[in-house]
OpenMM code with the backbone's topology and positions (N, CA, C; nanometers):
from openmm import Vec3, app, unit

residues = "MET GLY LYS ARG PRO LEU SER VAL THR ILE ILE ALA CYS LEU LEU ALA ALA ALA GLY LEU MET GLY ILE VAL TYR HIS LEU ARG GLU PHE ARG PRO GLN HIS PRO PHE GLN TYR ASP ILE VAL TRP ILE THR GLY VAL ARG VAL LEU ALA VAL VAL ALA GLY VAL PHE MET LEU LEU GLY LYS ASN TRP ALA ARG TRP LEU ALA LEU VAL TRP ILE ALA PHE HIS VAL VAL VAL SER ALA PHE HIS SER TRP PRO GLU LEU LEU VAL HIS CYS LEU PHE LEU ALA VAL PHE ALA TYR PHE LEU LEU SER LYS SER ALA SER ALA TYR PHE ARG GLN HIS SER".split()
positions = [
    Vec3(13.3138, 9.7846, 9.1210),
    Vec3(13.1699, 9.7783, 9.1127),
    Vec3(13.1242, 9.6330, 9.1167),
    Vec3(13.0193, 9.6073, 9.1936),
    Vec3(12.9660, 9.4725, 9.2039),
    Vec3(12.8833, 9.4360, 9.0830),
    Vec3(12.8822, 9.3088, 9.0559),
    Vec3(12.8065, 9.2581, 8.9420),
    Vec3(12.6579, 9.2496, 8.9785),
    Vec3(12.5732, 9.2769, 8.8817),
    Vec3(12.4296, 9.2697, 8.9034),
    Vec3(12.3892, 9.1242, 8.9235),
    Vec3(12.3113, 9.0951, 9.0291),
    Vec3(12.2634, 8.9579, 9.0494),
    Vec3(12.1749, 8.9133, 8.9333),
    Vec3(12.1871, 8.7882, 8.8963),
    Vec3(12.1071, 8.7331, 8.7871),
    Vec3(11.9576, 8.7501, 8.8142),
    Vec3(11.9170, 8.7328, 8.9375),
    Vec3(11.7749, 8.7454, 8.9716),
    Vec3(11.7234, 8.8867, 8.9424),
    Vec3(11.8047, 8.9881, 8.9689),
    Vec3(11.7645, 9.1266, 8.9397),
    Vec3(11.7535, 9.1451, 8.7893),
    Vec3(11.8485, 9.0914, 8.7154),
    Vec3(11.8453, 9.1024, 8.5691),
    Vec3(11.7200, 9.0374, 8.5123),
    Vec3(11.6886, 8.9188, 8.5590),
    Vec3(11.5717, 8.8458, 8.5086),
    Vec3(11.4432, 8.9205, 8.5413),
    Vec3(11.4274, 8.9625, 8.6664),
    Vec3(11.3059, 9.0332, 8.7061),
    Vec3(11.2929, 9.1645, 8.6292),
    Vec3(11.4024, 9.2381, 8.6161),
    Vec3(11.3986, 9.3661, 8.5454),
    Vec3(11.3596, 9.3465, 8.3989),
    Vec3(11.4184, 9.2484, 8.3342),
    Vec3(11.3862, 9.2227, 8.1930),
    Vec3(11.2426, 9.1760, 8.1757),
    Vec3(11.1967, 9.0873, 8.2632),
    Vec3(11.0580, 9.0409, 8.2557),
    Vec3(10.9601, 9.1547, 8.2808),
    Vec3(10.9932, 9.2405, 8.3759),
    Vec3(10.9072, 9.3535, 8.4070),
    Vec3(10.8973, 9.4499, 8.2890),
    Vec3(11.0118, 9.4828, 8.2305),
    Vec3(11.0127, 9.5731, 8.1148),
    Vec3(10.9394, 9.5102, 7.9965),
    Vec3(10.9623, 9.3828, 7.9724),
    Vec3(10.8957, 9.3141, 7.8612),
    Vec3(10.7448, 9.3065, 7.8831),
    Vec3(10.7036, 9.2736, 8.0043),
    Vec3(10.5600, 9.2667, 8.0348),
    Vec3(10.4952, 9.4040, 8.0173),
    Vec3(10.5661, 9.5077, 8.0604),
    Vec3(10.5141, 9.6428, 8.0430),
    Vec3(10.4988, 9.6799, 7.8973),
    Vec3(10.6009, 9.6507, 7.8165),
    Vec3(10.5940, 9.6821, 7.6736),
    Vec3(10.4839, 9.6035, 7.6037),
    Vec3(10.4735, 9.4751, 7.6350),
    Vec3(10.3678, 9.3943, 7.5736),
    Vec3(10.2300, 9.4442, 7.6142),
    Vec3(10.2172, 9.4844, 7.7412),
    Vec3(10.0898, 9.5374, 7.7881),
    Vec3(10.0535, 9.6676, 7.7200),
    Vec3(10.1531, 9.7532, 7.6982),
    Vec3(10.1281, 9.8800, 7.6287),
    Vec3(10.0774, 9.8532, 7.4874),
    Vec3(10.1467, 9.7663, 7.4153),
    Vec3(10.1062, 9.7345, 7.2780),
    Vec3(9.9668, 9.6727, 7.2761),
    Vec3(9.9418, 9.5800, 7.3664),
    Vec3(9.8125, 9.5126, 7.3716),
    Vec3(9.6992, 9.6115, 7.3994),
    Vec3(9.7173, 9.6963, 7.5000),
    Vec3(9.6083, 9.7862, 7.5389),
    Vec3(9.5927, 9.9052, 7.4452),
    Vec3(9.6984, 9.9479, 7.3809),
    Vec3(9.6842, 10.0586, 7.2860),
    Vec3(9.6067, 10.0160, 7.1615),
    Vec3(9.6008, 9.8876, 7.1336),
    Vec3(9.5182, 9.8402, 7.0223),
    Vec3(9.3710, 9.8662, 7.0502),
    Vec3(9.3360, 9.8792, 7.1787),
    Vec3(9.1968, 9.9022, 7.2169),
    Vec3(9.1570, 10.0490, 7.2054),
    Vec3(9.2552, 10.1358, 7.1885),
    Vec3(9.2264, 10.2799, 7.1813),
    Vec3(9.1532, 10.3119, 7.0527),
    Vec3(9.0463, 10.3889, 7.0640),
    Vec3(8.9672, 10.4295, 6.9486),
    Vec3(8.9655, 10.5820, 6.9428),
    Vec3(9.0220, 10.6419, 6.8363),
    Vec3(9.0228, 10.7884, 6.8254),
    Vec3(8.8826, 10.8497, 6.8257),
    Vec3(8.7821, 10.7729, 6.7852),
    Vec3(8.6448, 10.8241, 6.7838),
    Vec3(8.5948, 10.8477, 6.9265),
    Vec3(8.6570, 10.7820, 7.0243),
    Vec3(8.6204, 10.7947, 7.1656),
    Vec3(8.7460, 10.8348, 7.2434),
    Vec3(8.7855, 10.9624, 7.2352),
    Vec3(8.9151, 11.0037, 7.2907),
    Vec3(8.9238, 11.0016, 7.4431),
    Vec3(8.8132, 10.9949, 7.5140),
    Vec3(8.8172, 11.0020, 7.6604),
    Vec3(8.8010, 10.8644, 7.7242),
    Vec3(8.8878, 10.7752, 7.6876),
    Vec3(8.8874, 10.6400, 7.7427),
    Vec3(8.9888, 10.6360, 7.8573),
    Vec3(8.9443, 10.6804, 7.9733),
    Vec3(9.0359, 10.6961, 8.0857),
    Vec3(9.0938, 10.5637, 8.1355),
    Vec3(9.0183, 10.4564, 8.1200),
    Vec3(9.0713, 10.3283, 8.1655),
    Vec3(9.1965, 10.2892, 8.0870),
    Vec3(9.2014, 10.3186, 7.9596),
    Vec3(9.3200, 10.2883, 7.8794),
    Vec3(9.4374, 10.3749, 7.9241),
    Vec3(9.4102, 10.4991, 7.9600),
    Vec3(9.5158, 10.5882, 8.0082),
    Vec3(9.5763, 10.5326, 8.1371),
    Vec3(9.4924, 10.4928, 8.2308),
    Vec3(9.5412, 10.4375, 8.3572),
    Vec3(9.6180, 10.3074, 8.3360),
    Vec3(9.5617, 10.2204, 8.2550),
    Vec3(9.6265, 10.0907, 8.2295),
    Vec3(9.7612, 10.1122, 8.1616),
    Vec3(9.7660, 10.2008, 8.0648),
    Vec3(9.8921, 10.2297, 7.9958),
    Vec3(9.9927, 10.2912, 8.0926),
    Vec3(9.9454, 10.3781, 8.1806),
    Vec3(10.0343, 10.4374, 8.2812),
    Vec3(10.0968, 10.3332, 8.3721),
    Vec3(10.0180, 10.2360, 8.4128),
    Vec3(10.0698, 10.1279, 8.4976),
    Vec3(10.1729, 10.0462, 8.4199),
    Vec3(10.1483, 10.0226, 8.2930),
    Vec3(10.2437, 9.9490, 8.2093),
    Vec3(10.3730, 10.0270, 8.1909),
    Vec3(10.3614, 10.1575, 8.1737),
    Vec3(10.4808, 10.2425, 8.1595),
    Vec3(10.5647, 10.2339, 8.2871),
    Vec3(10.4995, 10.2317, 8.4019),
    Vec3(10.5733, 10.2182, 8.5282),
    Vec3(10.6528, 10.0880, 8.5334),
    Vec3(10.5975, 9.9813, 8.4781),
    Vec3(10.6696, 9.8538, 8.4739),
    Vec3(10.7954, 9.8662, 8.3884),
    Vec3(10.7836, 9.9312, 8.2741),
    Vec3(10.8993, 9.9498, 8.1861),
    Vec3(11.0042, 10.0356, 8.2561),
    Vec3(10.9607, 10.1438, 8.3174),
    Vec3(11.0537, 10.2331, 8.3882),
    Vec3(11.1248, 10.1579, 8.5002),
    Vec3(11.0498, 10.0831, 8.5792),
    Vec3(11.1105, 10.0063, 8.6888),
    Vec3(11.2122, 9.9067, 8.6354),
    Vec3(11.1772, 9.8352, 8.5297),
    Vec3(11.2684, 9.7358, 8.4731),
    Vec3(11.3961, 9.7969, 8.4197),
    Vec3(11.3829, 9.9019, 8.3438),
    Vec3(11.5011, 9.9662, 8.2836),
    Vec3(11.5921, 10.0242, 8.3916),
    Vec3(11.5343, 10.0943, 8.4865),
    Vec3(11.6175, 10.1587, 8.5873),
    Vec3(11.6716, 10.0608, 8.6913),
    Vec3(11.6061, 9.9461, 8.7077),
    Vec3(11.6665, 9.8417, 8.7917),
    Vec3(11.7930, 9.7893, 8.7260),
    Vec3(11.7917, 9.7777, 8.5942),
    Vec3(11.9125, 9.7333, 8.5231),
    Vec3(12.0253, 9.8352, 8.5395),
    Vec3(11.9896, 9.9609, 8.5598),
    Vec3(12.0886, 10.0660, 8.5806),
    Vec3(12.1287, 10.0802, 8.7275),
    Vec3(12.0687, 9.9980, 8.8126),
    Vec3(12.1071, 9.9962, 8.9530),
    Vec3(12.0410, 10.1002, 9.0409),
    Vec3(11.9308, 10.1558, 8.9976),
    Vec3(11.8628, 10.2590, 9.0759),
    Vec3(11.7760, 10.1945, 9.1836),
    Vec3(11.8048, 10.2272, 9.3073),
    Vec3(11.7346, 10.1664, 9.4199),
    Vec3(11.5857, 10.1985, 9.4188),
    Vec3(11.5488, 10.3204, 9.3803),
    Vec3(11.4073, 10.3575, 9.3771),
    Vec3(11.3295, 10.2692, 9.2806),
    Vec3(11.3958, 10.2204, 9.1750),
    Vec3(11.3282, 10.1360, 9.0765),
    Vec3(11.2929, 9.9998, 9.1363),
    Vec3(11.3778, 9.9524, 9.2268),
    Vec3(11.3484, 9.8255, 9.2953),
    Vec3(11.2208, 9.8415, 9.3768),
    Vec3(11.2072, 9.9542, 9.4463),
    Vec3(11.0871, 9.9793, 9.5263),
    Vec3(10.9652, 10.0030, 9.4372),
    Vec3(10.9867, 10.0676, 9.3246),
    Vec3(10.8766, 10.0862, 9.2297),
    Vec3(10.8262, 9.9507, 9.1802),
    Vec3(10.9174, 9.8587, 9.1528),
    Vec3(10.8785, 9.7244, 9.1082),
    Vec3(10.7960, 9.6530, 9.2153),
    Vec3(10.8361, 9.6669, 9.3398),
    Vec3(10.7614, 9.6035, 9.4487),
    Vec3(10.6234, 9.6663, 9.4661),
    Vec3(10.6164, 9.7981, 9.4556),
    Vec3(10.4868, 9.8660, 9.4652),
    Vec3(10.3990, 9.8277, 9.3460),
    Vec3(10.4606, 9.8162, 9.2287),
    Vec3(10.3869, 9.7795, 9.1076),
    Vec3(10.3198, 9.6430, 9.1238),
    Vec3(10.3955, 9.5443, 9.1719),
    Vec3(10.3368, 9.4104, 9.1862),
    Vec3(10.2394, 9.4069, 9.3037),
    Vec3(10.2647, 9.4846, 9.4089),
    Vec3(10.1701, 9.4916, 9.5211),
    Vec3(10.0376, 9.5520, 9.4749),
    Vec3(10.0453, 9.6523, 9.3874),
    Vec3(9.9241, 9.7106, 9.3291),
    Vec3(9.8444, 9.6026, 9.2563),
    Vec3(9.9131, 9.5158, 9.1837),
    Vec3(9.8442, 9.4080, 9.1128),
    Vec3(9.7795, 9.3085, 9.2082),
    Vec3(9.8400, 9.2875, 9.3232),
    Vec3(9.7783, 9.2005, 9.4240),
    Vec3(9.6464, 9.2621, 9.4699),
    Vec3(9.6478, 9.3920, 9.4975),
    Vec3(9.5263, 9.4605, 9.5427),
    Vec3(9.4186, 9.4539, 9.4348),
    Vec3(9.4549, 9.4829, 9.3114),
    Vec3(9.3567, 9.4796, 9.2018),
    Vec3(9.3027, 9.3380, 9.1820),
    Vec3(9.3903, 9.2394, 9.1891),
    Vec3(9.3450, 9.1019, 9.1659),
    Vec3(9.2594, 9.0495, 9.2805),
    Vec3(9.2611, 9.1170, 9.3952),
    Vec3(9.1730, 9.0776, 9.5058),
    Vec3(9.0265, 9.0945, 9.4668),
    Vec3(9.0001, 9.1780, 9.3665),
    Vec3(8.8638, 9.1993, 9.3184),
    Vec3(8.8281, 9.1060, 9.2026),
    Vec3(8.9207, 9.0178, 9.1682),
    Vec3(8.8970, 8.9227, 9.0603),
    Vec3(8.8918, 8.7816, 9.1179),
    Vec3(8.9395, 8.6859, 9.0449),
    Vec3(8.9293, 8.5471, 9.0887),
    Vec3(9.0386, 8.5114, 9.1901),
    Vec3(9.0127, 8.4052, 9.2673),
    Vec3(9.1113, 8.3558, 9.3643),
    Vec3(9.2408, 8.3127, 9.2970),
    Vec3(9.2336, 8.2389, 9.1866),
    Vec3(9.3596, 8.1988, 9.1220),
    Vec3(9.4445, 8.3185, 9.0795),
    Vec3(9.3809, 8.4232, 9.0291),
    Vec3(9.4550, 8.5430, 8.9891),
    Vec3(9.5211, 8.6078, 9.1109),
    Vec3(9.4471, 8.6150, 9.2202),
    Vec3(9.5028, 8.6710, 9.3437),
    Vec3(9.6214, 8.5886, 9.3917),
    Vec3(9.6081, 8.4583, 9.3885),
    Vec3(9.7173, 8.3721, 9.4343),
    Vec3(9.8419, 8.3852, 9.3471),
    Vec3(9.8228, 8.3956, 9.2171),
    Vec3(9.9373, 8.4120, 9.1260),
    Vec3(10.0083, 8.5438, 9.1533),
    Vec3(9.9322, 8.6511, 9.1712),
    Vec3(9.9951, 8.7805, 9.1991),
    Vec3(10.0634, 8.7809, 9.3359),
    Vec3(10.0044, 8.7127, 9.4330),
    Vec3(10.0698, 8.7009, 9.5641),
    Vec3(10.2009, 8.6245, 9.5516),
    Vec3(10.2015, 8.5206, 9.4697),
    Vec3(10.3240, 8.4448, 9.4467),
    Vec3(10.4295, 8.5324, 9.3806),
    Vec3(10.3895, 8.6096, 9.2797),
    Vec3(10.4838, 8.7014, 9.2143),
    Vec3(10.5383, 8.8039, 9.3135),
    Vec3(10.4525, 8.8565, 9.3992),
    Vec3(10.4978, 8.9523, 9.4999),
    Vec3(10.6009, 8.8880, 9.5923),
    Vec3(10.5752, 8.7662, 9.6340),
    Vec3(10.6702, 8.6963, 9.7214),
    Vec3(10.8040, 8.6748, 9.6510),
    Vec3(10.7994, 8.6357, 9.5242),
    Vec3(10.9226, 8.6135, 9.4479),
    Vec3(10.9976, 8.7457, 9.4292),
    Vec3(10.9267, 8.8500, 9.3907),
    Vec3(10.9898, 8.9821, 9.3754),
    Vec3(11.0558, 9.0236, 9.5063),
    Vec3(10.9805, 9.0140, 9.6161),
    Vec3(11.0331, 9.0568, 9.7454),
    Vec3(11.1543, 8.9736, 9.7862),
    Vec3(11.1458, 8.8444, 9.7678),
    Vec3(11.2569, 8.7571, 9.8068),
    Vec3(11.3851, 8.7954, 9.7330),
    Vec3(11.3756, 8.8114, 9.6032),
    Vec3(11.4961, 8.8376, 9.5242),
    Vec3(11.5394, 8.9849, 9.5269),
    Vec3(11.4436, 9.0761, 9.5242),
    Vec3(11.4813, 9.2176, 9.5204),
    Vec3(11.5247, 9.2719, 9.6561),
    Vec3(11.4887, 9.2018, 9.7630),
    Vec3(11.5305, 9.2434, 9.8963),
    Vec3(11.6420, 9.1551, 9.9516),
    Vec3(11.6944, 9.0672, 9.8687),
    Vec3(11.8028, 8.9787, 9.9136),
    Vec3(11.9291, 9.0584, 9.9427),
    Vec3(12.0207, 8.9934, 10.0099),
    Vec3(12.1469, 9.0573, 10.0474),
    Vec3(12.2264, 9.1013, 9.9235),
    Vec3(12.2332, 9.0151, 9.8235),
    Vec3(12.3098, 9.0485, 9.7029),
    Vec3(12.2447, 9.1622, 9.6242),
    Vec3(12.1107, 9.1622, 9.6162),
    Vec3(12.0414, 9.2700, 9.5459),
    Vec3(12.0580, 9.4011, 9.6220),
    Vec3(12.0465, 9.3961, 9.7526),
    Vec3(12.0638, 9.5178, 9.8325),
    Vec3(12.2032, 9.5760, 9.8140),
    Vec3(12.3036, 9.4900, 9.8111),
    Vec3(12.4416, 9.5365, 9.7911),
    Vec3(12.4567, 9.5991, 9.6524),
    Vec3(12.3989, 9.5368, 9.5527),
    Vec3(12.4054, 9.5900, 9.4165),
    Vec3(12.3440, 9.7286, 9.4083),
    Vec3(12.2225, 9.7427, 9.4620),
    Vec3(12.1553, 9.8721, 9.4543),
    Vec3(12.2251, 9.9772, 9.5401),
    Vec3(12.2807, 9.9357, 9.6525),
    Vec3(12.3532, 10.0291, 9.7384),
    Vec3(12.4761, 10.0850, 9.6656),
    Vec3(12.5445, 10.0021, 9.5896),
    Vec3(12.6637, 10.0448, 9.5178),
    Vec3(12.6319, 10.1439, 9.4059),
    Vec3(12.5145, 10.1311, 9.3480),
    Vec3(12.4809, 10.2131, 9.2310),
    Vec3(12.3954, 10.3347, 9.2657),
    Vec3(12.3612, 10.3515, 9.3889),
    Vec3(12.2754, 10.4660, 9.4252),
    Vec3(12.3571, 10.5884, 9.4548),
] * unit.nanometer
topology = app.Topology()
chain = topology.addChain("A")
for resn in residues:
    res = topology.addResidue(resn, chain)
    for name in ("N", "CA", "C"):
        topology.addAtom(name, app.Element.getBySymbol(name[0]), res)
């Protein structure tokens, strides 16, 4: 079995950590007096996807690598409606994710574990 590339480990851990921190942060905004706060449900769902992608990338699941790329691409689209600096940062993250998650070593790792 091939060893997991360090870049995959770092991205997966950062993704899972960012997802967990986002879940904790946004769940603090939940108010039981107002149970139909759909924006919190959607935001939490997106954060859960980050955790799932991170954990399963560590397990070598190829679909999780694609989920991570779709997750960050979604953030690029959302940030297009915000400020230019936010859009540029998300575009940079997408480029970094794509570069490392689609690299030859990452592809070999995911191919071995699928």
